[in-house]
C-alpha positions as CSV (number, residue, x, y, z in Angstrom):
1,M,-22.7,31.4,-25.2
2,T,-24.8,30.3,-22.1
3,D,-23.5,28.5,-19.2
4,S,-24.7,24.9,-18.9
5,P,-26.1,23.9,-15.6
6,A,-23.8,22.0,-13.3
7,P,-24.4,18.3,-13.4
8,V,-26.3,16.9,-10.5
9,A,-24.3,14.2,-8.6
10,S,-25.9,10.8,-8.6
11,R,-27.1,9.5,-5.2
12,G,-27.4,6.1,-3.7
13,Y,-26.5,3.1,-5.7
14,R,-27.0,4.9,-9.0
15,R,-23.5,6.3,-8.4
16,Y,-22.1,3.0,-9.6
17,R,-23.6,3.4,-13.1
18,P,-20.7,5.5,-14.6
19,I,-18.4,2.5,-14.1
20,W,-20.5,0.4,-16.5
21,S,-21.3,3.3,-18.9
22,V,-17.7,3.6,-20.1
23,R,-17.0,0.5,-22.3
24,P,-13.2,0.3,-21.8
25,L,-13.6,0.6,-18.0
26,R,-16.4,-1.9,-17.9
27,W,-14.4,-4.6,-19.7
28,T,-11.2,-3.7,-17.8
29,F,-13.2,-4.3,-14.5
30,A,-14.5,-7.6,-15.8
31,G,-11.0,-8.7,-16.9
32,V,-9.3,-7.7,-13.7
33,L,-11.9,-9.5,-11.6
34,T,-11.2,-12.7,-13.6
35,V,-7.5,-12.3,-13.0
36,R,-8.0,-11.7,-9.3
37,L,-10.1,-14.8,-9.0
38,G,-7.2,-16.8,-10.3
39,Q,-4.7,-15.0,-8.0
40,T,-6.9,-15.6,-4.9
41,M,-6.8,-19.3,-5.8
42,M,-3.0,-19.4,-5.9
43,P,-2.0,-19.4,-2.2
44,L,-4.2,-22.2,-1.1
45,A,-3.5,-24.2,-4.3
46,L,0.2,-23.8,-3.8
47,L,-0.1,-24.7,-0.2
48,L,-1.9,-27.9,-1.0
49,M,0.3,-28.9,-4.0
50,F,3.6,-28.3,-2.2
51,R,2.4,-30.1,0.9
52,Q,1.4,-33.1,-1.3
53,R,4.8,-33.2,-3.1
54,A,7.1,-32.1,-0.3
55,G,5.3,-33.8,2.5
56,G,4.8,-30.9,4.9
57,F,3.6,-27.4,5.5
58,A,7.1,-25.9,6.0
59,V,8.2,-26.1,2.4
60,A,4.6,-25.2,1.3
61,G,4.7,-22.1,3.4
62,I,8.0,-21.1,1.9
63,A,6.6,-21.6,-1.6
64,V,3.6,-19.3,-0.9
65,A,6.0,-16.7,0.5
66,V,8.3,-16.9,-2.6
67,Y,5.3,-16.5,-4.9
68,G,4.0,-13.5,-2.9
69,V,7.4,-11.7,-2.7
70,T,8.3,-12.2,-6.4
71,L,4.8,-11.0,-7.4
72,A,5.1,-7.8,-5.2
73,A,8.7,-7.0,-6.3
74,A,8.0,-7.4,-10.0
75,G,4.7,-5.5,-10.2
76,P,6.1,-2.0,-10.3
77,V,8.7,-3.0,-12.9
78,I,6.1,-4.5,-15.2
79,A,3.8,-1.5,-14.7
80,R,6.6,0.9,-15.6
81,M,7.4,-1.0,-18.7
82,A,3.7,-1.0,-19.7
83,D,3.5,2.8,-19.0
84,R,6.4,3.4,-21.3
85,Y,5.9,0.8,-24.1
86,G,2.2,0.0,-24.1
87,A,-0.3,-2.7,-23.3
88,G,1.6,-5.5,-25.0
89,I,3.9,-5.7,-22.0
90,M,0.9,-6.7,-19.8
91,L,-0.2,-9.3,-22.3
92,A,3.3,-10.8,-22.5
93,A,3.6,-10.9,-18.7
94,G,0.2,-12.6,-18.3
95,M,1.1,-15.3,-20.8
96,A,4.5,-15.9,-19.1
97,S,2.8,-16.1,-15.7
98,A,0.2,-18.5,-16.9
99,A,2.9,-20.6,-18.5
100,G,4.8,-20.6,-15.2
101,I,1.7,-21.8,-13.3
102,A,1.1,-24.5,-15.9
103,L,4.7,-25.7,-15.6
104,L,4.2,-25.9,-11.8
105,A,1.2,-28.1,-12.3
106,V,2.6,-30.6,-14.8
107,T,6.3,-30.9,-14.0
108,A,7.7,-33.7,-11.9
109,S,11.1,-32.1,-11.5
110,P,11.7,-30.3,-8.2
111,V,14.0,-27.8,-9.9
112,M,11.5,-27.0,-12.6
113,T,8.8,-26.7,-10.0
114,W,10.7,-23.9,-8.3
115,V,11.5,-22.3,-11.6
116,G,7.9,-22.3,-12.6
117,L,7.0,-20.8,-9.2
118,V,9.4,-17.9,-9.6
119,V,8.3,-17.3,-13.2
120,A,4.6,-17.4,-12.2
121,G,5.2,-14.8,-9.5
122,A,7.7,-12.5,-11.2
123,S,5.7,-12.2,-14.4
124,T,2.2,-11.7,-12.8
125,P,0.8,-8.5,-14.5
126,P,-0.3,-5.8,-12.0
127,L,-3.7,-5.6,-13.5
128,T,-5.3,-4.2,-10.3
129,A,-3.0,-1.2,-10.9
130,T,-4.3,-1.1,-14.5
131,L,-7.9,-1.0,-13.3
132,R,-7.2,1.9,-10.9
133,A,-5.3,3.8,-13.5
134,A,-8.3,3.3,-15.9
135,I,-10.6,4.6,-13.2
136,A,-8.5,7.7,-12.7
137,T,-8.3,8.2,-16.5
138,H,-11.9,7.8,-17.4
139,L,-13.7,9.2,-14.3
140,P,-12.6,12.8,-13.7
141,S,-15.3,13.3,-11.0
142,G,-14.1,12.6,-7.5
143,S,-17.4,11.1,-6.4
144,D,-17.4,8.8,-9.4
145,R,-13.9,7.7,-8.7
146,T,-14.7,7.0,-5.0
147,A,-17.7,4.8,-6.1
148,A,-15.5,3.0,-8.6
149,F,-12.7,2.4,-6.1
150,S,-15.4,1.2,-3.7
151,L,-16.5,-1.5,-6.1
152,D,-12.8,-2.4,-6.6
153,A,-12.5,-3.0,-2.9
154,I,-15.8,-4.9,-2.7
155,G,-14.7,-7.1,-5.6
156,T,-11.5,-8.0,-3.7
157,E,-13.4,-9.0,-0.6
158,V,-15.8,-11.2,-2.5
159,L,-13.0,-12.9,-4.5
160,F,-11.0,-13.6,-1.3
161,V,-14.0,-15.8,-0.4
162,C,-14.7,-17.3,-3.9
163,G,-11.0,-18.1,-4.8
164,P,-10.3,-20.6,-1.9
165,A,-13.8,-22.0,-2.3
166,L,-13.1,-22.7,-6.0
167,V,-9.8,-24.4,-5.1
168,G,-11.8,-26.6,-2.7
169,V,-14.1,-27.6,-5.5
170,A,-11.3,-28.2,-7.9
171,V,-9.4,-30.4,-5.4
172,A,-12.6,-32.3,-4.5
173,V,-13.1,-33.3,-8.1
174,G,-9.5,-33.5,-9.1
175,T,-6.1,-32.6,-7.6
176,P,-4.2,-29.5,-6.4
177,P,-2.4,-29.2,-9.8
178,D,-5.9,-29.1,-11.5
179,A,-6.7,-26.1,-9.3
180,L,-3.4,-24.5,-10.5
181,L,-4.3,-25.1,-14.1
182,L,-7.7,-23.5,-13.5
183,A,-6.0,-20.5,-11.9
184,A,-3.7,-20.2,-14.9
185,G,-6.6,-20.2,-17.3
186,L,-8.4,-17.5,-15.4
187,L,-5.3,-15.4,-15.3
188,L,-4.7,-15.7,-19.0
189,A,-8.4,-15.1,-20.0
190,G,-8.6,-12.0,-17.7
191,T,-5.4,-10.6,-19.0
192,I,-6.5,-10.9,-22.6
193,T,-9.8,-9.3,-21.8
194,T,-8.2,-6.4,-20.0
195,V,-5.5,-5.7,-22.5
196,L,-7.5,-6.1,-25.7
197,T,-10.6,-4.1,-24.5
198,G,-8.8,-1.4,-22.5
199,R,-5.7,-0.6,-24.5
200,G,-6.5,3.1,-24.5
201,Q,-6.0,3.5,-20.8
202,L,-2.4,2.3,-20.9
203,R,-0.9,5.6,-22.2
204,L,2.8,5.9,-22.9
205,A,4.6,7.7,-20.1
206,T,6.8,10.7,-20.8
207,P,10.4,9.4,-20.6
208,G,12.4,10.7,-17.7
209,P,15.3,9.8,-15.5
210,T,14.4,6.8,-13.3
211,R,16.1,8.4,-10.3
212,R,14.0,11.5,-10.5
213,I,10.8,9.5,-10.8
214,A,11.7,7.3,-7.9
215,A,12.7,10.2,-5.7
216,G,9.4,12.0,-6.5
217,L,7.4,8.8,-5.8
218,I,9.0,8.3,-2.4
219,G,8.8,11.9,-1.3
220,R,5.2,12.4,-2.4
221,L,3.5,9.0,-2.1
222,G,5.6,7.2,0.5
223,P,3.1,7.8,3.3
224,W,0.3,6.2,1.4
225,L,2.5,3.2,0.5
226,A,3.4,2.8,4.1
227,I,-0.3,2.9,5.1
228,A,-1.2,0.3,2.5
229,A,1.5,-2.0,3.9
230,I,0.5,-1.4,7.5
231,Q,-3.2,-1.9,6.8
232,M,-2.7,-5.3,5.1
233,A,-0.3,-6.4,7.8
234,A,-3.1,-5.6,10.3
235,I,-5.5,-7.8,8.3
236,G,-2.9,-10.6,8.4
237,F,-2.7,-10.3,12.2
238,I,-6.4,-10.5,12.6
239,E,-6.9,-13.4,10.2
240,V,-4.2,-15.4,11.9
241,G,-5.5,-14.5,15.4
242,V,-9.1,-15.3,14.6
243,T,-8.2,-18.6,13.0
244,G,-6.3,-19.4,16.2
245,R,-9.4,-18.5,18.2
246,T,-11.6,-20.9,16.3
247,V,-9.0,-23.7,16.8
248,E,-8.8,-22.9,20.5
249,L,-12.6,-23.1,20.7
250,G,-12.5,-26.5,19.1
251,H,-14.0,-25.5,15.8
252,P,-11.1,-25.2,13.3
253,A,-13.4,-25.8,10.3
254,A,-15.4,-22.7,11.3
255,A,-12.4,-20.4,10.4
256,G,-13.4,-20.2,6.8
257,T,-17.0,-19.3,7.7
258,V,-15.9,-16.7,10.2
259,L,-13.6,-15.1,7.7
260,S,-16.4,-15.1,5.1
261,V,-18.6,-13.2,7.5
262,W,-15.8,-10.7,8.0
263,A,-15.6,-10.3,4.2
264,A,-19.4,-9.9,3.9
265,G,-19.3,-7.1,6.5
266,S,-16.5,-5.4,4.5
267,A,-18.4,-5.7,1.2
268,I,-21.6,-4.2,2.7
269,G,-19.6,-1.4,4.3
270,G,-18.0,-0.7,1.0
271,L,-21.3,-0.5,-0.9
272,V,-22.7,1.9,1.7
273,F,-19.5,4.1,1.7
274,G,-19.4,4.3,-2.1
275,A,-23.1,5.2,-2.5
276,R,-22.9,8.7,-1.1
277,D,-20.6,11.7,-0.5
278,W,-18.9,12.0,2.9
279,P,-17.6,15.2,4.5
280,G,-14.0,16.0,4.3
281,R,-11.1,15.2,2.0
282,P,-10.2,11.6,1.2
283,D,-7.1,11.7,3.6
284,G,-9.3,12.9,6.5
285,Q,-11.9,10.2,5.7
286,L,-9.1,7.6,5.7
287,A,-7.8,8.7,9.1
288,V,-11.2,8.3,10.6
289,L,-11.8,5.0,8.9
290,L,-8.5,3.6,10.1
291,L,-9.5,4.4,13.7
292,L,-12.8,2.7,13.1
293,V,-11.0,-0.4,11.7
294,A,-8.7,-0.4,14.8
295,I,-11.8,-0.3,17.1
296,G,-13.4,-3.1,15.2
297,F,-10.3,-5.3,15.3
298,A,-9.8,-4.7,19.0
299,V,-13.4,-5.7,19.9
300,T,-12.9,-9.1,18.3
301,A,-10.5,-9.9,21.1
302,A,-13.5,-10.0,23.4
303,A,-15.1,-13.0,21.6
304,R,-14.9,-16.0,23.9
305,T,-17.4,-18.2,22.1
306,L,-18.0,-19.0,18.4
307,L,-21.5,-17.5,18.7
308,W,-20.0,-14.1,19.6
309,L,-17.2,-14.3,17.1
310,Y,-19.5,-14.1,14.1
311,P,-21.3,-10.8,14.8
312,L,-18.1,-9.2,16.1
313,M,-16.2,-10.1,12.9
314,F,-19.1,-8.8,10.8
315,L,-18.8,-5.5,12.6
316,A,-15.0,-5.5,12.3
317,G,-15.4,-5.8,8.6
318,L,-17.7,-2.9,8.0
319,S,-14.9,-0.3,7.9
320,C,-12.3,-2.4,6.0
321,A,-13.5,-1.9,2.4
322,P,-14.3,1.8,3.1
323,A,-10.8,2.3,4.4
324,A,-9.3,0.6,1.3
325,T,-11.5,2.8,-0.9
326,A,-10.5,6.0,0.9
327,L,-6.8,5.0,0.7
328,T,-7.0,4.5,-3.0
329,A,-8.9,7.7,-3.5
330,S,-6.5,9.6,-1.3
331,F,-3.5,8.1,-3.1
332,S,-5.0,9.0,-6.5
333,Q,-5.5,12.6,-5.4
334,A,-1.9,12.8,-4.0
335,A,-0.5,11.2,-7.2
336,G,-2.3,13.8,-9.4
337,E,-2.5,13.7,-13.2
338,T,0.5,11.8,-14.4
339,A,1.4,9.5,-17.3
340,N,2.8,7.0,-14.8
341,R,-0.5,6.1,-13.2
342,T,-0.2,2.4,-13.7
343,Q,3.3,2.4,-12.2
344,N,2.1,4.4,-9.2
345,F,-0.8,2.1,-8.5
346,A,1.4,-0.9,-8.9
347,W,3.6,0.5,-6.1
348,L,0.5,0.8,-3.9
349,E,-0.5,-2.8,-4.8
350,S,3.0,-4.2,-4.1
351,S,3.2,-2.3,-0.8
352,A,0.0,-3.9,0.3
353,D,1.2,-7.4,-0.8
354,L,4.5,-7.1,1.1
355,G,2.7,-5.8,4.2
356,G,0.3,-8.6,4.1
357,S,3.0,-11.2,3.7
358,A,5.0,-9.7,6.6
359,G,1.8,-9.5,8.7
360,Y,1.0,-13.2,8.2
361,A,4.5,-14.3,9.1
362,A,4.8,-12.0,12.2
363,A,1.4,-13.0,13.4
364,G,2.2,-16.7,13.2
365,L,5.3,-16.2,15.4
366,L,3.4,-13.9,17.8
367,L,0.5,-16.3,18.1
368,A,2.9,-19.2,19.0
369,H,4.8,-17.2,21.7
370,S,2.3,-14.7,23.1
371,G,-1.2,-16.0,22.5
372,I,-4.3,-14.9,20.6
373,I,-5.3,-11.8,22.5
374,I,-1.8,-10.2,22.0
375,T,-1.9,-11.1,18.4
376,V,-5.3,-9.5,17.8
377,L,-4.5,-6.4,19.8
378,T,-1.2,-6.0,17.9
379,G,-3.2,-6.1,14.7
380,A,-5.6,-3.4,16.1
381,T,-2.7,-1.1,17.0
382,L,-1.4,-1.0,13.4
383,P,-4.3,1.0,11.9
384,I,-3.9,3.5,14.8
385,A,-0.3,4.0,13.9
386,A,-1.2,4.5,10.3
387,A,-3.9,7.0,11.2
388,A,-1.4,8.9,13.4
389,G,1.1,9.0,10.6
390,L,-1.5,10.3,8.2
391,I,-2.6,13.0,10.6
392,R,1.0,14.0,11.1
393,Q,1.6,14.1,7.4
394,G,-1.4,16.4,7.0
395,H,-0.2,18.8,9.6
396,M,3.3,18.9,8.0
397,M,1.7,19.7,4.6
398,R,-0.5,22.4,6.0
399,H,2.5,23.9,7.8
400,R,4.6,23.9,4.5
401,G,1.6,25.6,2.8
402,R,1.5,28.3,5.4
403,V,5.3,28.9,5.1
404,T,5.1,29.0,1.3
405,S,2.2,31.5,1.4
406,R,4.0,33.7,3.8
407,S,7.2,33.6,1.8
408,G,5.3,34.7,-1.3
409,L,4.0,37.8,0.4
């Protein structure tokens, strides 16, 4: 028997081909992007609808927060059930969430409106976790996984621009409830596509005590969950701070354009990052990228005119998607080969959602009391704290490894 030659790693943008060569992964990616488009429409659509019905932004803001918190809290539970009982759980959750959104859109009862809101959030299937679990299952190569996770991050950036824009179109030709119905249709269609074409990736988990699984998750993956929350909180601070800057400069309508330029920079950075191998382990890459994110965020505080804000936001975005990619790759490596992949990635997704919600809320308060520069610089310090924690975690793990090796002598 002769040894076969080692496969040559793809270079450049050809590295993205494996994602489309695996049929279940290809369709899972398409389905999840469709679901995400509907989800990115939800905050603005809810804000507009509750403002219209309740007559103010106070109740509307609470409604968006309730949706976000219930979504983040229920995600790991639904994912755990899907890991144990199969893909039908995801399909049932998607149908329930779409029904809750539809109820929101059509009911005239205040009580049923809030019921629909809670049902919509609490039953949202964590399909981003499904996609990441599919990537970890179907792509054993580390470089292929990094490229796939990079496309995942890029897709998120693009949809954060497309979702609100689609809401604007739907409201322009109809009403906020029409935007909600469109979001419900996208969520349902994407869920069906994901579940029916990617059933094989939702493997049944090995039954085990919930306490043991939770303890292992916190002990092993807790640092990465914290980093996800901190990084999304930082993004919330920057988004609120930059929006405040455009208002201060007398161009509030430019906020959307500035944030779109930020997302474009992130998408381009993600494409470049995923197109080649980078030195070091994913956790080391993540620490460096978090520091670059912090520098980019801090520099935006220097923008005193709208003309300068655009290029500085573009530069600030270049490290965002690569940092998200490195975080997902590092998390996947730390989690290892496990039957609970969907649940693990759902925890990562929920941590990011909760961190983002907290960041937006805290940034709004800080902006009102301390000003734009303090808000932006606070957002810039958060990735530094995350990088410091990651470096410390790496030192502790290496120290434990040395102690273990010595004790084994």
